[in-house]
N, C-alpha and C positions, 0 to 999 in steps of 0.2 A: 504494499499499499504506499510505500515511500514515494514512488513516482507520482502518485495522485496529489500528495501534499506539496510537492516541489513545483514551483512555477505555475500553479493553477489558481484562478480566482474562485471565489466562493460559489458563483453560479454554476460553473462547469464541474466543480467538485461535488456538488449536490446531485449531479446526474449519475454518479457511481453508486451501485447497490451491491450487497453481498447476500446471496440466497442461502437456503438452509444447508446445501451441500458444500458451501464454501467457495462457490464459483462466483467470480466477479463479473458484473454486467455494467455496460455503459448505455444508459437508457434501455433499449431492447436489444442490444448487440453484445455478443460475447467478447470479453476482453482477452486477447491473446498477447501477453506482454513478453514473457521470457522464454517461452517454448519455441525456439527457433525451428525445430524439426516440424512441429505442427504447423507453424506459419508457412514453411516451405511446401508442405503438402496442400495447404489451402491455396497458395498461389499456383502450384502446378495444376490443381484441379480447375481453377478459374481461368487458366490460360491455355493449357495444352490438351485438355480432354476433348473427346469427340463432340461434347455438347457445347463447347465454347469456341474451339478452333482459333486460337490466337487473336483475341481482340486487342485493340490498342489500349494504351494505359488509362485513358479516361473512361472507356466503357468497362474496363476490368475493375477499376476503382468503384464505379457505380454498382456493379454486381457484388463485390466483396463487402462493401460497407453496409449492405443491407443486413448482414448477419454478424459481422465481426468488426473489431476495433483494436487498433494498437497505435502507439505513438508514431507520428510521421508516416502514416500508412500510405498516403497518396504519393509521397516522395519515393518510398521504397518500392511501390508498385511500378512507378515509372522507371526506376533503375532496373527492376526485374525484366520488364518488357524490352528495354533498350539493350540488354545483354542476352536476349533470346536469339539463338543461332538461326532458327527457322524464320523468324520475323525478318531478320537482317537479310536473308537470302531471297525471300519471296515478295516482300512488300515494296511498293513503289515509293519513290521520294515525292514529297509535296513541299519541298523547300526550293529556294532560289538556286539556279545552277551554281556549282562551286567553281572557284577560280576567278580572280579578277582580270581585267583587261590588260594584256601584255602586248603593246604595240611593237611592231618590228622596226629596226633601225632604218632611218631614211637613207636613200641612195645619195651619193655625192655628185653624180653626173648622169647624163642621158644614156640609156641602154647599158648602164653598168650592172644593174641588178634586175633580173627578169623573173617572171613566174610562167610556168608552162603547165598545161593540162590537156587532156584528150577527151573529146566528146565522142563517145562510141556510137556506132551506127553504120550507115552506108557511106563509105567504109568507116571513116572517122575524120574528125577535124582536130588539127593541132593548133591550139590557142596559145599564143605567146604575148605576154603583157610586160611592158616596161613599167616598173613600179614608180619611176620618177615622173614621167610625162604622161602616163596612162595610155600610151600608144599601144595599139594591138595589131597583130598579124594573125589572120585566120587562114591556115594552109590545109587544103584537103589532102589526105594521105591515102595511098593505095598499098604501100609496102612498108615494112618496118624499117626504121633508120637506126644505125648504130651509134647511139648517143649514150652518154653517161649523165645521170641526173641524181640530185640529192632529194630524197623523198621527204615529204612533210610527215607530221606525226599521224600514226595510224588512227582511224576512226575520229579524226578531228579536222574537218574541212575548214574550220575557222583559221587554221594556220595560214592557208592560202586563200583567205576569204575574198580577196580582190579578183583572183581569176575565176573563183566560183560564181561571183556576181556577174562577171563579164560573160561567162557561159550562159547564165540565165538570160541576159540581154540579147546575146546572139541567137539563142534558140527562139526567143520571141520574135526577133527580126525575121528569121527564116520562116517561121510559121506564118507571119503576116505576108511575106513575099509569096509563099506557096498558095495562100488563100486568095490574095489579090490578083496576082499575075499568073497563077497556074503554071508555074515553071518548077524545074527541079532545083533543090536547094543549092547544089554545087554551082549552078549558074548565077545565083544571087550572092554567092559568097564575097566576091570582090567588092560589090556594091555595099554589102553589109559592113565590110571592113572600113570602107571609105566613110560611110555614114556614121559609124561609131567614132572614128578618129577625128571627124570634123564636128562633132557635137560638143556642147558645153559641159565641162566637168566642174562640179560644185567645189570639190576639194582643191582644184587648181585655180578656180575662178577664170578659166579660159578653156579653149578646146585643146585636145591633145596635139593636133597639127600645129597650133600656135606655139605651144610649149616646146615642140621639137624643132620647128623651122623658123619660128619668129613671126609667123602670120598664118591666118586661116586659109584654107584652100578656096579657090573660087568655085561657086555653084550658081545656078540660075537665080537663086534667092539672094546671094551675096556676091554679085558680079562686080569685077573691077578690071579695067584694061591693064595688060601687062606693061610695066614701065621699062625703062632702060636697064639692061643687065649690068650689074657691077661685079667684076671678077673678084676684087678684094677691097674691102674698106676697113681701115683700122678700127672704126667705131663698131664694127660687127662683133668683134671679140668682147669689147666692153659691154655692148648691149646684151650679148649672150650671158656674160657673167652676172649682169644685174638681173636678168630674167631668172637665172638659176637661184639667186638669192631670194627673189620674190616668190618663186615656186616653193622653195624650202620653208619660207614663213607660212605660206598658205597651207602646206601639207602638215606642218607642226600644229597649226591652229585647228585643222580638221581632225587630226589625231586626238587632240585634247577634247574636242567636242564629242567625238565618238566614244572616248574613254568615259566621259561623264555620263553619257547615255547608257553605256553598257554596264558600268559599275552599280548603277541604281537597281538593276535587275539581277545582280550577282551577290555572292557572299564569299568572303575570304575563307579558305580552307587549306590547312597545312597538316601534313602527317610527318611524324617524327621517325627518324631512322630506327630500325629494328622494331617498329610497331607493326601491327597486323591490320589488314584491310580486306574487304570483300571487293570483287571485281564484277562490274556490270557486263552482262553478255547479251547480244542481240538474239532474238529467237530465229532459229534456222529451220526451214521446212524439212521435215523427216529426220531431224537430229534428236537423239535421245540424250537427256541429261538427268542422272539420278533416276532412271527408269521412266521418265516422263518426256513427252515431246509436245511441241506446239505451244498453245497459249498457257498451259499449266506448268510449263518448265520454269525452274527458278530463275529469277531476274538476276541474281548474283551468285557467284561461286567463290569458294575459298573457305576459311581466310588464308591470305598469303602474307609473307613477311616482307617488309620494305628493306631493300638493301642500301639504297641511297637515293638522294634527290638529284635530278639532272637539270632542274630549272625551277622557277617560282611556282609553276602549276603542273610540273611533270615529275613522276616518281618512277623508280625502278622496283620491280617485284621479282619473285622467284621463278616466274614462268620463263622457260628456256626458249620457246619459239618466238617470243616477242616481249622484250624486257621493259619497254617504256610505255607508260600509260598516263593519260591526263587525269588530273585530280577529280574532274566531274564524272569520271567513270569509276570512281572508288568510293567506298563507304567505310567508315571507321568500324573496327571490331573492338568492342569494349570488353569482351570476354572471349578468350580462345577456348573453343570446346575441347574437352579431353579426348573425344573420339576422332579428332582431326588427324589424318595420316600425314606423315612427312612427304611433301610433294616430290622430293628427290627420288622416291621409290615408285612414283607413278609416271607412266608414259603418257603425256598429254598431247593429243592431236592438235593440228592447227585450228580446227573448228571448236576447240575447248571441250572436247569429249575425251573419255578414257574408258578403257575396259574395266569393269568392276569384278573384284575377286573377294571372296570371304577373307576376313582378317582374323577374327577370333570367334570361337564357338561359344555362344551364350546359353543356349537351351536346345533341347531336342524333344520331339513329340511324334507319335505314331498315329496314323489315321487308318483304321481297318474298315474297308468297304467290301462289297460283295465279291468282286473279281480282282481287286487290286489292293496293294498295300503301299502307302505313301509314308515316307520318313521326312519330316520337316526338321531342318537344322537352322536355328536362328543364330545368325552371325552378326558381327559388328559391321553394318553397312548393307548386307544383303541377306536374303532368306534363300538358302540352297534347297531345292526340292529334288529329292532322289526318288523316282517312281519306278516301281516294279509292276509289270502287268503281263501276265501269261509268260513268265520266264524271260522277259526282256530286261536288259540292263541299261535302258535309255536314261540319261541324266538331263535334267533341265534346271535352269537357274532363274528365279524370279526376284527382282529387286524389292526391297523393303522401303516403301515410301512413308516418311513420317513427317 
Protein backbone atom coordinates (compact mmCIF):
# COMPACT_ATOMS: atom_id res chain seq x y z
CA UNK A 1 0.00 0.00 0.00
CA UNK A 2 3.01 2.26 0.17
CA UNK A 3 2.75 3.28 -3.49
CA UNK A 4 -0.80 4.55 -2.83
CA UNK A 5 0.35 6.93 -0.12
CA UNK A 6 3.25 8.32 -2.14
CA UNK A 7 2.53 11.16 -4.52
CA UNK A 8 -1.29 10.78 -4.60
CA UNK A 9 -3.93 13.29 -3.61
CA UNK A 10 -6.78 12.45 -1.28
CA UNK A 11 -9.37 12.15 -4.05
CA UNK A 12 -7.42 9.51 -5.99
CA UNK A 13 -6.36 7.68 -2.84
CA UNK A 14 -10.02 7.22 -1.91
CA UNK A 15 -10.60 5.24 -5.12
CA UNK A 16 -8.57 2.28 -3.79
CA UNK A 17 -10.39 -0.44 -1.88
CA UNK A 18 -9.37 -3.77 -0.33
CA UNK A 19 -11.86 -6.67 -0.53
CA UNK A 20 -12.28 -9.61 1.86
CA UNK A 21 -9.68 -11.75 0.02
CA UNK A 22 -7.06 -9.05 0.41
CA UNK A 23 -7.18 -8.08 -3.28
CA UNK A 24 -6.63 -4.40 -4.03
CA UNK A 25 -9.01 -2.65 -6.46
CA UNK A 26 -8.91 0.77 -8.09
CA UNK A 27 -12.57 1.68 -8.57
CA UNK A 28 -13.78 -1.45 -10.42
CA UNK A 29 -10.35 -2.41 -11.84
CA UNK A 30 -7.93 -4.99 -10.47
CA UNK A 31 -4.60 -3.51 -9.33
CA UNK A 32 -1.57 -5.35 -10.75
CA UNK A 33 1.33 -3.58 -9.09
CA UNK A 34 4.36 -5.81 -8.42
CA UNK A 35 3.47 -9.06 -10.22
CA UNK A 36 5.51 -8.50 -13.40
CA UNK A 37 4.87 -12.01 -14.71
CA UNK A 38 1.10 -11.57 -14.44
CA UNK A 39 1.38 -8.15 -16.05
CA UNK A 40 3.32 -9.71 -18.97
CA UNK A 41 0.62 -12.37 -19.45
CA UNK A 42 -2.08 -9.68 -19.49
CA UNK A 43 -0.21 -7.66 -22.11
CA UNK A 44 0.45 -10.75 -24.25
CA UNK A 45 -3.21 -11.73 -24.16
CA UNK A 46 -4.32 -8.19 -25.00
CA UNK A 47 -1.90 -7.88 -27.91
CA UNK A 48 -0.85 -11.19 -29.47
CA UNK A 49 -3.87 -13.46 -29.01
CA UNK A 50 -6.15 -14.51 -31.88
CA UNK A 51 -8.90 -12.31 -30.43
CA UNK A 52 -6.88 -9.07 -30.46
CA UNK A 53 -4.35 -9.45 -33.33
CA UNK A 54 -1.80 -6.77 -32.50
CA UNK A 55 -3.78 -3.54 -31.89
CA UNK A 56 -1.99 -0.23 -31.56
CA UNK A 57 -1.10 1.14 -28.14
CA UNK A 58 -4.16 3.40 -27.78
CA UNK A 59 -6.65 0.63 -28.57
CA UNK A 60 -4.77 -1.81 -26.39
CA UNK A 61 -4.78 0.64 -23.48
CA UNK A 62 -8.54 1.16 -23.81
CA UNK A 63 -9.06 -2.62 -23.67
CA UNK A 64 -6.73 -3.30 -20.74
CA UNK A 65 -7.88 -0.42 -18.56
CA UNK A 66 -11.42 -1.80 -18.47
CA UNK A 67 -10.31 -4.54 -16.04
CA UNK A 68 -6.80 -3.75 -14.79
CA UNK A 69 -4.78 -0.87 -13.36
CA UNK A 70 -1.14 -0.26 -12.51
CA UNK A 71 1.06 2.81 -12.32
CA UNK A 72 2.12 4.35 -15.66
CA UNK A 73 0.08 1.72 -17.49
CA UNK A 74 -0.43 3.73 -20.67
CA UNK A 75 3.30 4.47 -20.99
CA UNK A 76 4.27 0.83 -20.43
CA UNK A 77 1.70 -0.41 -22.95
CA UNK A 78 3.09 2.01 -25.54
CA UNK A 79 6.61 0.69 -24.84
CA UNK A 80 5.39 -2.92 -25.14
CA UNK A 81 3.77 -2.26 -28.54
CA UNK A 82 6.81 -0.35 -29.83
CA UNK A 83 9.01 -3.37 -29.06
CA UNK A 84 6.70 -5.94 -30.69
CA UNK A 85 8.65 -7.61 -33.51
CA UNK A 86 5.53 -8.54 -35.52
CA UNK A 87 4.12 -5.00 -35.40
CA UNK A 88 7.45 -3.56 -36.53
CA UNK A 89 7.54 -5.87 -39.56
CA UNK A 90 3.94 -5.71 -40.77
CA UNK A 91 2.49 -2.30 -39.87
CA UNK A 92 2.65 0.74 -42.13
CA UNK A 93 4.24 4.03 -41.11
CA UNK A 94 1.95 7.04 -40.62
CA UNK A 95 4.77 9.48 -39.97
CA UNK A 96 6.46 12.03 -42.17
CA UNK A 97 9.13 10.56 -44.49
CA UNK A 98 12.45 10.24 -42.72
CA UNK A 99 15.57 12.10 -43.80
CA UNK A 100 15.97 15.81 -44.40
CA UNK A 101 16.62 17.45 -47.77
CA UNK A 102 20.23 16.95 -48.95
CA UNK A 103 20.95 19.16 -52.01
CA UNK A 104 23.68 18.15 -54.43
CA UNK A 105 26.73 20.37 -54.86
CA UNK A 106 26.36 22.99 -57.60
CA UNK A 107 28.36 22.57 -60.80
CA UNK A 108 31.16 25.03 -61.52
CA UNK A 109 30.65 25.31 -65.32
CA UNK A 110 28.45 24.29 -68.20
CA UNK A 111 28.28 20.55 -69.03
CA UNK A 112 30.73 19.74 -66.24
CA UNK A 113 28.25 17.62 -64.29
CA UNK A 114 25.48 15.72 -66.06
CA UNK A 115 22.68 13.32 -65.17
CA UNK A 116 21.67 10.42 -67.41
CA UNK A 117 18.68 8.13 -67.47
CA UNK A 118 16.98 5.74 -69.87
CA UNK A 119 13.28 5.74 -70.72
CA UNK A 120 12.55 2.15 -71.65
CA UNK A 121 10.26 1.23 -74.48
CA UNK A 122 10.45 1.33 -78.26
CA UNK A 123 13.44 0.88 -78.07
CA UNK A 124 14.56 3.44 -75.48
CA UNK A 125 15.45 7.13 -75.05
CA UNK A 126 18.76 8.23 -73.56
CA UNK A 127 18.12 11.40 -71.54
CA UNK A 128 21.16 13.57 -70.73
CA UNK A 129 20.78 16.65 -68.50
CA UNK A 130 23.33 19.34 -67.72
CA UNK A 131 22.77 20.13 -64.05
CA UNK A 132 24.05 23.69 -64.44
CA UNK A 133 22.18 25.05 -67.48
CA UNK A 134 19.33 22.47 -67.43
CA UNK A 135 20.04 21.76 -71.10
CA UNK A 136 18.86 18.35 -72.25
CA UNK A 137 19.59 15.93 -75.07
CA UNK A 138 17.10 13.20 -75.99
CA UNK A 139 18.83 10.46 -77.98
CA UNK A 140 16.90 7.48 -79.40
CA UNK A 141 18.86 4.24 -78.94
CA UNK A 142 18.75 1.01 -80.88
CA UNK A 143 21.87 -0.72 -79.53
CA UNK A 144 23.67 -0.74 -76.20
CA UNK A 145 26.58 1.67 -75.80
CA UNK A 146 29.79 0.79 -73.97
CA UNK A 147 29.69 3.46 -71.27
CA UNK A 148 30.70 3.51 -67.61
CA UNK A 149 28.34 5.26 -65.22
CA UNK A 150 28.04 5.92 -61.48
CA UNK A 151 24.64 4.74 -60.27
CA UNK A 152 22.48 6.63 -57.83
CA UNK A 153 21.18 5.12 -54.59
CA UNK A 154 18.99 2.07 -55.07
CA UNK A 155 15.21 2.60 -54.70
CA UNK A 156 15.76 6.33 -54.26
CA UNK A 157 14.90 8.24 -57.47
CA UNK A 158 15.16 11.55 -55.58
CA UNK A 159 18.96 11.26 -55.86
CA UNK A 160 18.61 12.16 -59.55
CA UNK A 161 15.30 13.95 -59.17
CA UNK A 162 16.12 16.45 -61.91
CA UNK A 163 16.38 13.84 -64.64
CA UNK A 164 13.30 12.03 -63.30
CA UNK A 165 11.32 15.27 -63.62
CA UNK A 166 12.63 15.82 -67.17
CA UNK A 167 11.58 12.27 -68.05
CA UNK A 168 8.05 13.12 -66.95
CA UNK A 169 8.03 16.33 -69.01
CA UNK A 170 9.40 14.48 -72.06
CA UNK A 171 6.80 11.73 -71.82
CA UNK A 172 4.03 14.35 -71.58
CA UNK A 173 5.43 16.12 -74.66
CA UNK A 174 5.57 12.89 -76.68
CA UNK A 175 2.04 11.93 -75.64
CA UNK A 176 0.80 15.34 -76.76
CA UNK A 177 2.62 15.02 -80.11
CA UNK A 178 1.26 11.54 -80.72
CA UNK A 179 -2.27 12.68 -79.86
CA UNK A 180 -2.18 15.97 -81.79
CA UNK A 181 -0.12 15.12 -84.87
CA UNK A 182 -0.61 11.32 -85.01
CA UNK A 183 3.08 10.72 -85.60
CA UNK A 184 5.61 8.30 -84.15
CA UNK A 185 7.33 9.48 -81.01
CA UNK A 186 10.84 9.15 -82.48
CA UNK A 187 9.92 11.70 -85.19
CA UNK A 188 8.89 14.21 -82.52
CA UNK A 189 12.00 13.73 -80.38
CA UNK A 190 14.18 16.51 -81.94
CA UNK A 191 11.32 19.01 -81.66
CA UNK A 192 10.67 17.96 -78.05
CA UNK A 193 14.34 18.55 -77.23
CA UNK A 194 14.26 22.01 -78.84
CA UNK A 195 11.01 22.96 -77.08
CA UNK A 196 12.34 21.89 -73.69
CA UNK A 197 15.69 23.68 -74.02
CA UNK A 198 14.05 26.87 -75.27
CA UNK A 199 11.45 27.02 -72.49
CA UNK A 200 11.75 29.14 -69.34
CA UNK A 201 13.35 27.49 -66.27
CA UNK A 202 12.21 28.92 -62.96
CA UNK A 203 15.37 27.92 -61.08
CA UNK A 204 17.56 29.66 -63.70
CA UNK A 205 15.14 32.54 -64.36
CA UNK A 206 15.92 32.06 -68.06
CA UNK A 207 15.79 29.39 -70.76
CA UNK A 208 18.42 26.64 -70.96
CA UNK A 209 19.52 27.89 -74.40
CA UNK A 210 20.06 31.36 -72.95
CA UNK A 211 22.16 29.95 -70.09
CA UNK A 212 24.23 27.85 -72.50
CA UNK A 213 24.64 30.19 -75.51
CA UNK A 214 23.89 33.63 -74.08
CA UNK A 215 20.54 34.11 -75.87
CA UNK A 216 17.37 32.23 -76.67
CA UNK A 217 16.88 30.50 -80.00
CA UNK A 218 14.69 32.10 -82.61
CA UNK A 219 11.16 30.78 -82.99
CA UNK A 220 8.12 32.12 -84.89
CA UNK A 221 6.91 33.52 -81.58
CA UNK A 222 10.27 35.09 -80.68
CA UNK A 223 11.73 36.03 -84.06
CA UNK A 224 14.73 38.31 -84.61
CA UNK A 225 16.90 38.94 -87.64
CA UNK A 226 20.41 37.47 -87.41
CA UNK A 227 22.95 40.24 -86.93
CA UNK A 228 26.55 40.48 -88.01
CA UNK A 229 28.58 37.49 -86.86
CA UNK A 230 31.46 38.27 -84.51
CA UNK A 231 34.26 35.71 -84.46
CA UNK A 232 35.66 36.85 -81.12
CA UNK A 233 34.81 39.59 -78.73
CA UNK A 234 36.77 40.12 -75.48
CA UNK A 235 33.53 41.05 -73.76
CA UNK A 236 32.05 37.59 -74.50
CA UNK A 237 34.29 35.95 -71.88
CA UNK A 238 33.38 38.56 -69.27
CA UNK A 239 29.68 38.26 -70.12
CA UNK A 240 29.87 34.45 -69.86
CA UNK A 241 31.51 34.65 -66.43
CA UNK A 242 28.93 37.16 -65.21
CA UNK A 243 26.13 34.92 -66.47
CA UNK A 244 27.63 31.91 -64.67
CA UNK A 245 27.69 33.89 -61.40
CA UNK A 246 24.09 34.94 -61.98
CA UNK A 247 23.04 31.32 -62.63
CA UNK A 248 24.92 30.15 -59.51
CA UNK A 249 23.03 32.65 -57.36
CA UNK A 250 19.69 31.63 -58.88
CA UNK A 251 20.37 27.91 -58.39
CA UNK A 252 21.43 28.46 -54.78
CA UNK A 253 18.27 30.44 -54.12
CA UNK A 254 16.17 27.72 -55.78
CA UNK A 255 17.85 24.99 -53.70
CA UNK A 256 17.16 26.91 -50.51
CA UNK A 257 13.51 27.35 -51.50
CA UNK A 258 13.16 23.63 -52.35
CA UNK A 259 14.79 22.64 -49.06
CA UNK A 260 12.38 24.77 -47.04
CA UNK A 261 9.41 23.17 -48.85
CA UNK A 262 10.77 19.64 -48.46
CA UNK A 263 11.83 19.82 -44.81
CA UNK A 264 8.34 20.89 -43.73
CA UNK A 265 7.06 17.46 -44.81
CA UNK A 266 10.00 15.45 -43.46
CA UNK A 267 11.46 14.50 -40.10
CA UNK A 268 15.11 14.03 -39.11
CA UNK A 269 16.03 10.41 -38.42
CA UNK A 270 19.48 9.08 -37.57
CA UNK A 271 20.56 5.58 -36.60
CA UNK A 272 23.55 4.82 -34.45
CA UNK A 273 26.35 2.48 -35.46
CA UNK A 274 25.85 -1.12 -34.21
CA UNK A 275 22.13 -0.42 -33.79
CA UNK A 276 19.46 -2.66 -35.29
CA UNK A 277 16.86 -1.68 -37.90
CA UNK A 278 14.11 -3.24 -39.99
CA UNK A 279 14.31 -2.89 -43.79
CA UNK A 280 11.27 -1.95 -45.88
CA UNK A 281 10.70 -4.24 -48.87
CA UNK A 282 8.43 -3.76 -51.87
CA UNK A 283 5.84 -6.48 -52.56
CA UNK A 284 6.86 -8.63 -55.53
CA UNK A 285 4.33 -10.68 -57.46
CA UNK A 286 4.67 -14.39 -56.76
CA UNK A 287 7.46 -13.94 -54.18
CA UNK A 288 7.05 -15.72 -50.83
CA UNK A 289 8.36 -14.09 -47.65
CA UNK A 290 7.90 -15.94 -44.36
CA UNK A 291 5.45 -18.28 -46.09
CA UNK A 292 3.22 -15.44 -47.34
CA UNK A 293 3.05 -13.80 -50.74
CA UNK A 294 1.24 -10.78 -52.14
CA UNK A 295 -0.47 -8.14 -50.02
CA UNK A 296 -0.18 -10.09 -46.76
CA UNK A 297 3.61 -10.35 -46.93
CA UNK A 298 5.50 -8.41 -44.21
CA UNK A 299 6.30 -4.78 -45.03
CA UNK A 300 9.66 -5.01 -43.23
CA UNK A 301 12.28 -7.72 -42.82
CA UNK A 302 15.00 -7.99 -40.24
CA UNK A 303 16.23 -6.79 -37.88
CA UNK A 304 19.69 -6.07 -39.31
CA UNK A 305 22.73 -4.51 -37.69
CA UNK A 306 24.10 -1.17 -38.93
CA UNK A 307 27.81 -1.36 -39.69
CA UNK A 308 28.44 2.30 -40.51
CA UNK A 309 26.90 5.44 -41.96
CA UNK A 310 27.90 6.53 -45.45
CA UNK A 311 26.02 9.84 -45.47
CA UNK A 312 23.53 12.03 -43.57
CA UNK A 313 20.57 9.91 -44.74
CA UNK A 314 22.35 6.74 -45.84
CA UNK A 315 23.34 3.72 -43.78
CA UNK A 316 25.15 0.41 -44.25
CA UNK A 317 23.56 -2.83 -43.11
CA UNK A 318 24.59 -6.47 -43.07
CA UNK A 319 22.95 -7.43 -46.37
CA UNK A 320 25.63 -8.68 -48.71
CA UNK A 321 23.93 -8.13 -52.06
CA UNK A 322 23.24 -4.41 -51.53
CA UNK A 323 24.81 -2.73 -48.56
CA UNK A 324 23.61 0.88 -48.73
CA UNK A 325 20.05 1.92 -47.82
CA UNK A 326 18.38 5.30 -47.35
CA UNK A 327 17.02 6.10 -43.90
CA UNK A 328 13.40 6.38 -45.10
CA UNK A 329 13.53 2.64 -45.95
CA UNK A 330 14.58 1.75 -42.39
CA UNK A 331 12.66 1.46 -39.14
CA UNK A 332 14.33 1.45 -35.75
CA UNK A 333 14.33 -1.83 -33.81
CA UNK A 334 13.84 -1.12 -30.10
CA UNK A 335 14.19 -4.75 -29.01
CA UNK A 336 16.14 -7.43 -30.88
CA UNK A 337 14.06 -10.65 -30.76
CA UNK A 338 15.84 -13.65 -29.24
CA UNK A 339 14.65 -15.89 -32.09
CA UNK A 340 16.42 -13.81 -34.77
CA UNK A 341 19.02 -15.87 -36.64
CA UNK A 342 22.47 -14.58 -37.52
CA UNK A 343 22.18 -13.27 -41.10
CA UNK A 344 25.66 -14.53 -41.95
CA UNK A 345 24.21 -18.05 -41.85
CA UNK A 346 21.46 -17.25 -44.35
CA UNK A 347 21.84 -17.05 -48.12
CA UNK A 348 19.67 -14.05 -49.02
CA UNK A 349 18.57 -13.79 -52.65
CA UNK A 350 18.54 -10.45 -54.57
CA UNK A 351 14.72 -10.28 -54.23
CA UNK A 352 15.02 -10.38 -50.41
CA UNK A 353 13.94 -14.03 -50.08
CA UNK A 354 15.70 -17.02 -48.59
CA UNK A 355 15.06 -20.72 -48.14
CA UNK A 356 13.65 -21.58 -44.72
CA UNK A 357 15.10 -24.43 -42.66
CA UNK A 358 14.18 -25.67 -39.15
CA UNK A 359 16.53 -24.25 -36.53
CA UNK A 360 15.48 -25.83 -33.26
CA UNK A 361 12.88 -28.48 -32.36
CA UNK A 362 10.39 -27.05 -29.87
CA UNK A 363 7.61 -29.65 -29.74
CA UNK A 364 6.30 -32.81 -31.42
CA UNK A 365 2.77 -34.10 -31.94
CA UNK A 366 1.16 -37.02 -33.80
CA UNK A 367 -2.15 -37.00 -35.65
CA UNK A 368 -3.66 -40.44 -36.34
CA UNK A 369 -6.28 -40.52 -39.10
CA UNK A 370 -7.95 -43.35 -40.97
CA UNK A 371 -5.34 -44.16 -43.61
CA UNK A 372 -2.43 -41.97 -42.71
CA UNK A 373 -0.29 -40.88 -39.81
CA UNK A 374 1.21 -37.37 -39.67
CA UNK A 375 3.99 -36.26 -37.36
CA UNK A 376 4.16 -32.50 -36.68
CA UNK A 377 7.49 -31.11 -35.46
CA UNK A 378 7.25 -27.51 -34.21
CA UNK A 379 10.53 -25.73 -34.87
CA UNK A 380 11.84 -22.22 -34.35
CA UNK A 381 10.74 -20.56 -37.60
CA UNK A 382 8.82 -23.35 -39.38
CA UNK A 383 6.64 -26.38 -38.76
CA UNK A 384 8.03 -29.46 -40.51
CA UNK A 385 5.29 -31.89 -41.50
CA UNK A 386 6.43 -35.46 -42.15
CA UNK A 387 3.53 -37.39 -43.65
CA UNK A 388 3.33 -41.13 -44.15
CA UNK A 389 0.60 -42.48 -46.40
CA UNK A 390 0.37 -46.03 -47.72
CA UNK A 391 4.04 -46.76 -47.16
CA UNK A 392 5.24 -43.50 -48.71
CA UNK A 393 8.16 -41.49 -47.23
CA UNK A 394 7.22 -38.15 -48.77
CA UNK A 395 8.26 -35.12 -46.69
CA UNK A 396 6.66 -31.70 -46.90
CA UNK A 397 7.41 -28.47 -45.07
CA UNK A 398 4.86 -25.83 -44.08
CA UNK A 399 5.90 -22.44 -42.66
CA UNK A 400 4.59 -21.30 -39.34
CA UNK A 401 3.03 -17.81 -39.72
CA UNK A 402 2.72 -15.93 -36.45
